[in-house]
N, C-alpha and C positions, 0 to 999 in steps of 0.2 A: 018575149022570151027567146025568139030567134036571134035577135041582136046580141043578147047576152051570151049565147053560144058562140057567136062568131067572134066576139071580143075575147071570150075565155080561150078560144083556139089561138088566136093572134098572140095573146099574152104569153101563152104556154110555148109557142113556136119562138117568140123572141128571147124568152129565158133559155130555151134549148140552144139558140144560136151564140148567145153571149158567153164565151168561154173564160169566164172570170168570176170573182166574187167582189161586189160593190155595194156598200150600203146594206139594205135589207135583202138584196139579192145574193144569196150565198150557194155556192156549189161545192160539194165535197170534193169532186173530181178536179176543180180549178179553185183552190182555196185562196189564191192570192189576187189582189187587184193588178190589172195590166193595162196601164195608161198607154203603153206604146201601140197597142192594137186597139183598144176599146174606149179611148177618149172620143166617142163618137155617137151620133144620132143613129139609131136602128129604125128604118122606116120600112114597114110592111104594107104591101097592097094585095088585094084579092085580084089576081090576074084575069080570071074569067069566071063564068057562072058555074064551072066545074068545082070551084072552091080552093083552087091551088093558091098558096100565098107566095109572093115573091118578096124579096128584101133587097134594099140597098143601103149602103153604110156611108154616112156623111160625117168625115172628121170635124170635131169642133176646133175652131181656130184658138190658138193660146190666148190672144187678146181678147176673146170672149169670156174666157175662164177667169183672166186676171181681173176684169172689170167687176166681177161678182164677189171678189174676195175681200 
């Protein structure tokens, strides 16, 4: 059960960070898709035992996207 709480917190944090709407992730305050800023992987890590989540953003190279279309 503890793992579910940690995963839920990370998921909510990632959704809060992503300032756009994409697929099933819809935000009324950011209704449009924003490829210029959010065509990226958002990686969350628990920095320490105190529960603080840190994040890094890794852009997805265009060649990766074209290969899957």
